C-alpha positions in Angstrom: -23.0 -5.4 21.9 -20.7 -3.1 20.0 -20.6 -3.9 16.2 -16.8 -4.4 16.2 -16.9 -6.6 19.3 -19.8 -8.6 17.9 -18.0 -9.2 14.7 -14.9 -10.5 16.5 -17.1 -12.7 18.8 -19.0 -14.1 15.9 -15.7 -14.9 14.1 -14.3 -16.8 17.1 -17.6 -18.7 17.5 -17.7 -19.6 13.9 -14.2 -20.9 14.0 -15.1 -22.9 17.2 -18.1 -24.4 15.5 -16.1 -25.4 12.5 -13.6 -27.2 14.7 -16.4 -28.8 16.6 -17.9 -30.1 13.4 -14.5 -31.6 12.5 -14.2 -33.1 16.0 -11.0 -31.1 16.8 -12.2 -30.2 20.3 -8.9 -28.8 21.5 -8.9 -26.1 18.8 -12.7 -25.7 19.2 -12.3 -24.9 22.9 -9.4 -22.5 22.3 -11.7 -20.4 20.1 -14.5 -20.7 22.6 -12.2 -19.3 25.3 -11.3 -16.4 23.0 -15.0 -15.8 22.2 -15.7 -15.9 26.0 -13.2 -13.1 26.6 -14.9 -11.0 23.9 -18.5 -11.8 24.9 -18.6 -12.2 28.6 -19.9 -8.7 29.3 -23.1 -9.4 27.3 -25.6 -11.8 28.8 -26.8 -13.7 25.7 -23.4 -14.2 23.9 -21.9 -15.1 27.3 -24.5 -17.8 27.9 -24.4 -19.2 24.4 -20.6 -19.4 24.7 -20.9 -21.5 27.9 -23.5 -23.7 26.1 -20.9 -24.5 23.5 -18.3 -25.2 26.1 -20.8 -27.6 27.7 -21.3 -29.3 24.4 -17.5 -29.8 24.1 -17.5 -31.2 27.7 -20.1 -33.8 26.7 -18.3 -34.7 23.5 -15.0 -35.2 25.3 -16.6 -36.9 28.3 -14.9 -34.3 30.6 -16.9 -34.5 33.9 -15.1 -31.4 35.3 -16.0 -29.4 32.3 -19.6 -30.6 32.2 -20.2 -29.7 35.8 -18.3 -26.4 35.6 -20.3 -25.3 32.5 -23.6 -26.2 34.1 -22.7 -23.9 37.0 -21.5 -21.2 34.6 -24.6 -21.4 32.5 -26.7 -20.9 35.6 -24.9 -17.7 36.5 -23.3 -16.4 33.2 -26.1 -14.2 32.1 -26.7 -12.8 35.6 -23.0 -12.1 36.0 -23.0 -10.1 32.7 -26.2 -8.2 33.6 -24.8 -7.1 37.0 -21.3 -6.4 35.5 -19.6 -9.1 37.6 -17.9 -10.9 34.7 -14.1 -11.0 35.5 -12.0 -9.3 32.8 -10.1 -11.7 30.6 -11.5 -14.9 32.2 -11.5 -17.6 29.5 -14.6 -19.4 30.9 -13.4 -23.0 31.1 -13.9 -25.1 34.2 -10.1 -25.1 34.6 -10.2 -21.5 35.9 -12.0 -19.9 38.8 -15.4 -18.5 37.9 -14.5 -15.1 39.2 -10.8 -15.1 38.4 -9.6 -12.1 36.2 -7.0 -13.0 33.6 -4.8 -11.1 31.2 -6.4 -10.3 27.9 -4.3 -11.5 24.9 -2.8 -8.6 23.0 -4.9 -9.2 19.8 -8.1 -9.3 21.7 -7.1 -6.2 23.7 -6.6 -4.4 20.4 -10.2 -5.3 19.4 -11.5 -3.9 22.7 -9.5 -0.7 22.1 -10.8 -0.4 18.5 -14.4 -0.9 19.9 -13.8 2.0 22.3 -13.8 -0.2 25.4 
């Protein structure tokens, strides 16, 4: 993973973990979605991100999220390895697993800075 992209991914994950610890799961999930956009092209960060989304699903007792994340964990790393991760997809169970989505401008700027 490109150093610039990794730093941005790690920052989003750290913010998500901080919100998770304070039980602000809505804010936590928002940062997990942003981290997902940044990390979905890389198998390990992609899979770890879905693990955290699953944890939020359990903490919020969201059956749809739990089932959706179990499915995504099963295929996330594979999707990244075979370059099938849809660009911009935020990774939550509320969006299709292969649905491309627009990349927020600030994250697009990070990709551009990273030469991607």
